[in-house]
C-alpha positions in Angstrom: 2.0 -6.4 8.6 3.8 -5.8 11.9 7.0 -4.6 9.4 4.5 -2.8 7.6 3.2 -1.1 10.2 6.2 -0.2 11.9 7.5 1.6 8.5 4.6 3.8 8.3 4.8 4.4 12.0 8.3 5.6 11.5 7.6 8.0 8.9 4.6 9.6 10.6 1.5 8.1 8.5 -0.1 5.9 11.8 -0.6 7.6 15.4 1.8 5.9 17.5 0.1 6.7 20.7 -3.3 5.3 19.6 -4.5 2.7 22.2 -5.2 -0.7 20.6 -7.6 -3.7 21.9 -4.2 -5.2 23.9 -4.2 -1.8 26.2 -1.2 -0.6 24.8 -0.6 1.9 22.0 0.2 1.2 17.9 4.0 2.2 19.4 4.4 -0.3 21.8 2.8 -3.1 20.3 5.4 -2.7 17.5 8.3 -2.1 19.6 9.3 -6.3 19.7 9.4 -6.4 15.5 12.4 -5.3 13.4 12.0 -2.3 11.3 12.1 -2.7 7.8 15.8 -1.1 8.0 16.8 -3.6 10.3 16.0 -6.4 7.5 18.4 -7.2 4.7 17.5 -7.8 1.1 18.4 -11.5 1.6 15.7 -11.5 4.6 12.8 -10.0 2.4 12.4 -8.7 -1.3 8.6 -7.9 -1.2 8.4 -5.0 0.9 9.4 -1.7 -0.1 10.5 1.4 2.0 8.5 4.3 2.2 11.6 6.4 0.5 11.8 3.8 -2.1 8.5 3.0 -3.2 7.3 0.8 -6.1 5.9 3.6 -7.9 6.0 7.5 -7.8 3.0 9.6 -6.1 -0.2 9.4 -7.8 0.8 6.2 -9.8 -0.8 3.2 -6.9 -4.6 3.7 -8.0 -6.7 5.7 -10.0 -10.7 6.1 -10.5 -12.5 5.2 -14.1 -15.5 6.0 -15.4 -17.0 5.1 -18.7 -19.0 2.4 -20.4 -16.9 -0.2 -18.4 -17.4 1.2 -15.2 -21.0 3.9 -15.5 -21.1 4.3 -12.1 -17.1 4.5 -11.5 -14.7 2.0 -10.2 -11.6 2.2 -8.3 -8.3 0.3 -10.2 -4.7 -0.6 -8.7 -2.0 0.5 -11.3 1.1 -1.0 -9.7 3.1 0.9 -11.4 1.5 1.1 -14.9 1.9 4.2 -16.8 -1.8 4.5 -18.3 -3.7 8.0 -18.7 -6.2 7.2 -21.2 -7.5 3.7 -22.2 -10.0 3.3 -25.4 -10.3 0.0 -27.2 -12.6 -3.3 -26.1 -12.5 -4.8 -22.5 -12.3 -8.6 -21.8 -14.4 -8.9 -17.9 -14.2 -11.5 -16.0 -16.5 -12.7 -13.1 -13.9 -13.6 -11.1 -9.8 -14.0 -11.1 
């Protein structure tokens, strides 16, 4: 999580001057951790940089509504390209 937070901080998505429960700022708490650019592909291949996202903007989450979700629901797309789906749904009560 600190590496993700540092990536977000380095690209302006977190307020580094915000105080945390440690009494230090977010930026101060993240100083000890490597940035994503400090790591090699051998070190990790799961977290992607802000400049190289898994999917383009607008393709991460979407809101669905209809017979499957009458009050609407949020769907994580994980890079799928799906604008409209029509067909039967198989519903599960767990993972």
